[in-house]
TITOR-984189 format. One record per residue (C-alpha): residue number from 0; x, y, z. Coordinates in nm, 3 decimals, padded with zeros to 5 digits. Example, Ala and Ser with C-alpha at 12.3 -4.5 7.8 and 13.67 -1.06 7.14 Angstrom:
# TITOR-984189
REC  torfi       px       py       pz
REC      0   01.230  -00.450   00.780
REC      1   01.367  -00.106   00.714
END
This chain:
# TITOR-984189
REC  torfi       px       py       pz
REC      0   00.000   00.000   00.000
REC      1   00.278   00.258   00.065
REC      2   00.379   00.268  -00.303
REC      3   00.013   00.316  -00.396
REC      4  -00.011   00.612  -00.158
REC      5   00.300   00.771  -00.307
REC      6   00.174   00.718  -00.662
REC      7  -00.172   00.849  -00.574
REC      8  -00.015   01.155  -00.413
REC      9   00.188   01.217  -00.729
REC     10  -00.127   01.208  -00.942
REC     11  -00.316   01.441  -00.708
REC     12  -00.019   01.679  -00.697
REC     13  -00.010   01.708  -01.074
REC     14  -00.384   01.776  -01.074
REC     15  -00.349   02.042  -00.801
REC     16  -00.067   02.213  -00.989
REC     17  -00.261   02.213  -01.313
REC     18   00.005   02.006  -01.491
REC     19  -00.100   01.771  -01.768
REC     20  -00.161   01.441  -01.595
REC     21  -00.199   01.113  -01.777
REC     22  -00.329   00.936  -01.467
REC     23  -00.235   00.579  -01.553
REC     24   00.112   00.667  -01.681
REC     25   00.193   00.894  -01.387
REC     26   00.060   00.647  -01.132
REC     27   00.250   00.344  -01.259
REC     28   00.572   00.537  -01.326
REC     29   00.585   00.667  -00.969
REC     30   00.469   00.331  -00.830
REC     31   00.761   00.150  -00.996
REC     32   01.017   00.422  -00.917
REC     33   00.935   00.453  -00.546
REC     34   00.828   00.096  -00.463
REC     35   01.131  -00.017  -00.263
REC     36   01.188   00.308  -00.078
REC     37   00.821   00.363   00.004
REC     38   00.776   00.006   00.125
REC     39   01.041   00.045   00.395
REC     40   00.930   00.392   00.496
REC     41   00.563   00.298   00.488
REC     42   00.612  -00.007   00.704
REC     43   00.817   00.201   00.947
REC     44   00.554   00.473   00.983
REC     45   00.269   00.222   01.012
REC     46   00.464   00.025   01.271
REC     47   00.526   00.344   01.472
REC     48   00.154   00.430   01.466
REC     49   00.042   00.079   01.561
REC     50   00.307   00.041   01.831
REC     51   00.205   00.374   01.987
REC     52  -00.160   00.269   01.988
REC     53  -00.078  -00.075   02.130
REC     54   00.126   00.074   02.414
REC     55  -00.157   00.323   02.480
REC     56  -00.405   00.037   02.515
REC     57  -00.169  -00.151   02.749
REC     58  -00.120   00.158   02.968
REC     59  -00.493   00.227   02.969
REC     60  -00.580  -00.127   03.079
REC     61  -00.311  -00.124   03.346
REC     62  -00.407   00.227   03.455
REC     63  -00.720   00.169   03.661
REC     64  -00.674   00.415   03.947
REC     65  -00.318   00.512   03.854
REC     66  -00.327   00.858   03.696
REC     67   00.032   00.836   03.570
REC     68  -00.044   00.532   03.353
REC     69  -00.350   00.707   03.211
REC     70  -00.133   01.009   03.129
REC     71   00.116   00.776   02.960
REC     72  -00.172   00.631   02.754
REC     73  -00.272   00.982   02.641
REC     74   00.090   01.057   02.550
REC     75   00.106   00.738   02.340
REC     76  -00.217   00.828   02.159
REC     77  -00.073   01.174   02.094
REC     78   00.242   01.016   01.951
REC     79   00.037   00.800   01.716
REC     80  -00.151   01.110   01.595
REC     81   00.179   01.292   01.537
REC     82   00.309   00.997   01.333
REC     83  -00.018   00.992   01.139
REC     84   00.015   01.364   01.063
REC     85   00.378   01.314   00.962
REC     86   00.269   01.043   00.718
REC     87   00.066   01.303   00.526
REC     88   00.395   01.464   00.423
REC     89   00.601   01.149   00.375
REC     90   00.403   01.026   00.073
REC     91   00.423   01.363  -00.101
REC     92   00.794   01.407  -00.034
REC     93   00.866   01.062  -00.172
REC     94   00.683   01.162  -00.491
REC     95   00.840   01.508  -00.523
REC     96   01.190   01.525  -00.382
REC     97   01.493   01.303  -00.381
REC     98   01.600   01.325  -00.019
REC     99   01.757   01.065   00.206
REC    100   01.510   00.878   00.427
REC    101   01.637   01.048   00.742
REC    102   01.567   01.394   00.597
REC    103   01.221   01.288   00.480
REC    104   01.133   01.171   00.833
REC    105   01.280   01.485   00.989
REC    106   01.093   01.716   00.751
REC    107   00.769   01.524   00.798
REC    108   00.786   01.545   01.176
REC    109   00.867   01.915   01.163
REC    110   00.577   01.979   00.926
REC    111   00.348   01.779   01.152
REC    112   00.407   02.046   01.418
REC    113   00.437   02.352   01.191
REC    114   00.110   02.276   01.014
REC    115  -00.087   02.148   01.314
REC    116  -00.425   02.310   01.223
REC    117  -00.424   02.156   00.875
REC    118  -00.314   01.822   01.018
REC    119  -00.603   01.824   01.265
REC    120  -00.842   01.865   00.972
REC    121  -00.673   01.573   00.793
REC    122  -00.690   01.349   01.100
REC    123  -01.057   01.445   01.145
REC    124  -01.135   01.346   00.784
REC    125  -00.957   01.013   00.830
REC    126  -01.146   00.941   01.152
REC    127  -01.478   01.043   00.995
REC    128  -01.426   00.823   00.688
REC    129  -01.316   00.535   00.914
REC    130  -01.625   00.579   01.129
REC    131  -01.854   00.580   00.825
REC    132  -01.677   00.275   00.689
REC    133  -01.721   00.076   01.011
REC    134  -02.075   00.201   01.068
REC    135  -02.192   00.075   00.729
REC    136  -02.043  -00.272   00.749
REC    137  -02.097  -00.511   00.566
REC    138  -02.226  -00.286   00.285
REC    139  -01.908  -00.079   00.292
REC    140  -01.683  -00.376   00.213
REC    141  -01.736  -00.351  -00.163
REC    142  -01.682   00.016  -00.255
REC    143  -01.561   00.185   00.059
REC    144  -01.197   00.068   00.055
REC    145  -01.139   00.245  -00.276
REC    146  -01.351   00.545  -00.185
REC    147  -01.210   00.584   00.164
REC    148  -00.844   00.559   00.061
REC    149  -00.898   00.792  -00.236
REC    150  -01.088   01.052  -00.034
REC    151  -00.847   01.057   00.257
REC    152  -00.543   01.067   00.026
REC    153  -00.697   01.351  -00.175
REC    154  -00.775   01.551   00.139
REC    155  -00.440   01.496   00.309
REC    156  -00.246   01.566  -00.012
REC    157  -00.439   01.887  -00.062
REC    158  -00.380   01.999   00.297
REC    159  -00.014   01.895   00.310
REC    160   00.103   02.024  -00.028
REC    161   00.087   02.391   00.069
REC    162   00.317   02.323   00.364
REC    163   00.563   02.131   00.150
REC    164   00.550   02.403  -00.112
REC    165   00.615   02.671   00.149
REC    166   00.883   02.501   00.356
REC    167   01.048   02.238   00.136
REC    168   01.005   02.338  -00.228
REC    169   01.080   02.704  -00.179
REC    170   01.245   02.881  -00.467
REC    171   01.566   03.068  -00.418
REC    172   01.429   03.420  -00.417
REC    173   01.526   03.740  -00.252
REC    174   01.486   03.710   00.120
REC    175   01.308   03.971   00.326
REC    176   01.408   04.074   00.675
REC    177   01.173   03.816   00.834
REC    178   01.288   03.536   00.607
REC    179   01.559   03.336   00.784
REC    180   01.737   03.047   00.618
REC    181   01.732   02.843   00.938
REC    182   01.351   02.837   00.933
REC    183   01.332   02.626   00.620
REC    184   01.344   02.251   00.633
REC    185   01.601   02.018   00.481
REC    186   01.602   02.017   00.098
END
């Protein structure tokens, strides 16, 4: 699935930019080009999200009357949401830039914090689509996987691209007094 997300992001990005976009050709070209790299990164990010949620459940069950364990559970849930928000940027950066994996992770985590309001909207859309998917079981098994992945990828790509454009894909232009080089992310 990670290579599909990268390829889908590449197609949506070309549509957002207004570039000519042969959908099938763009999708399969990016899918083949980024398959190996996206597989490792995708499994890593999904493992981080699932591990954070698993630890949160363990802390919550052990918590009972212990407030500290309940706080630890909330921290773990927050970590999983941060990793989820960072994943919005990972797929786009894999499709757009040729950075080392370490820089992609670093930029994605920084953008997860810099663009928190947009990320909250993206997480809300994902949770809403997931809720609608589960609520309409078993009817949702036929069409919803395609619709839900496409809708959430479209929304998160749309929300995340402006941040990547602003902080990662900046053009070398004259800098104003408020424009500091150290503010921009790794290119």
